[in-house]
N, C-alpha and C positions, 0 to 999 in steps of 0.2 A: 704536407700534402693538403691541397685545398680542393674542396668540392664547390662547384658553382651551380646555383639554381637560378631559374628564371621566373620564380614566383613573385608577382607584383614588383617587377623591376629586377635588377641584378643585385645579388648579395653573395658574399662569400661565407662559407661555413667551414670551420676546421673539422677535419676528419677525426673520428674517434680513434684513439691509439691504444694498443695493448702493450703490456709489459709483464715480465715474469718477476715474481717476488717469492723468495724462499726464506722461511723462518728456520733458522739453523737449530741443531740439537741443543745448544746451550739455552736457548729461549724456550723451546718446546718442553724442556725438562721442568720448567717452572710455570705452573698453570696460571698464576696471576700475571706474569709477564706475557705469556701467550695471549691471554684475554685482552690485556692492554694493547698489544700490537694489533690484534684483530679489530678492536674498536677504532684505533687510529686509521687503519686501512679502510674500514667501513665508512668513516667520516669523510674520506677523501676520494674514494674510488667506487666504481661499480665492480663487484666481485663476479667475474665471469665464470671462473672455476676455482674450486678449492679441493685439495687432496692431501690427506695425511699419507706419508710414505716413509720408507726406510730403504736406504741405498746400500747395496753391497759395495765392496771395494772397487770392483770393476766399473760400476756405474759412476762412482765418484771420479775415477780415473778418466773416464770418457768425458764427463761433464767439464772437468778442469784440465783437459788435455793441452790447451793453449799455454798452461803454466808448467808443463812437464820440464824437468831439468832445473827449475828455479829452486832456490834454497828452501822455500816454504811449501813446496808442492806435496811432499810426502806427509807432512804434518796436516795439511789441509785435507788431503784425501782420507787420511785416517780419522780425522775429526768428523768429516761429513758422513762417514760410514759408522759413526759411533752410537747413533741413536735416532729416534724418530724425528722427522722434519714435517713441515707443512708448506705446500706449494700453492701459490695463487696465480691466476691470470687476472690481471687488473685492467680496467678500461676507464678512460676519460680523455679529454683533449689534453695533449702534451703529457701523457701518462709517464713516459720515460723520464723526462726532465723533472716532473713533480715527484716521482718515486725516488730519484737520485737525491733530490733536495731533502726529502723526508729522512732518507737513510743517513745522510751526512758522510763525512770522510771515512774511508776504509780503516784508517789507523785510529784506534779508539782514543789514544792519548790526545791526538790532534782534535778529534771530534769533541772531547770533553771541554777543551779550552777554546776552540774557535766556533763550535756549533753545539753548545750544550743542550739545546732543545730538540736536536735530531734524535732519531731512534738509537743510533749507535752511541751518541753522546749520553743518552739516558740509561741504556741497558747493556751496552757492549762491555765485555770483560778484557779481551785481548784482541790483537789484530786478526787472529784466527777465529776466536770466539766473539765475533762482533755482531751477533744477534741475527743479522739478515743478509740476504744476497739479492742483488738486482742485476739484470742484464739487459742491455740493448743490442748485444751482439746478434741475436736472432734477427732483429729488425734490420740491422745494417748488412748482414751477410746472407741470411737465408730467405728472408721475406720476399725480396725481388724474384728469386728463383722459384719459390712456391707460387707466386702470383703468375709467373710465366708458364706454370704447369710442368716444370722440370722435376717432377716427382715420380716415385714408383711406390706401390703398396707393398709393405713388408708384412707377409703373412704371419711370420713368427711373432713379431712385436705388435702386430695389428694397428699399425700407424703408417702414414705416408712419410717417406724419407726422400731426401734429395738424391737424384740420380748422380752417379759418379760421372764426372766430366773429364 
């Protein structure tokens, strides 16, 4: 997405982009790793929001619903409900691409050998306990619908959600 301004001639400015980053329970359990991850994030992004949270099984199931039925789904849901996490909303130009590059491959074995300087290459333990999560699914699937106003306010959750279509 490009924004065009007409200040002193024509110039193009890239729009600020947001991305979700979740530090998983394996990393939050180790304060030194959590601090190292926070510092790396701080060096590369503007931190728009930060929240420490703990998911119930139902919340993990909803978040990873796209993977339901796959061999790793139950293990992932149980792990993501096993302890505290930290969620960030990060901002910068090309935030999604930059965050994906910092995370490295999902599979820790691959990350260690092909991208050892990435966060998963440095701190990941297994394919499930791979330190962090990042998602651009919201940008691809939901952001256009939010922008068009296709939302409704959910009183119980106290957030705007997409209308059922």
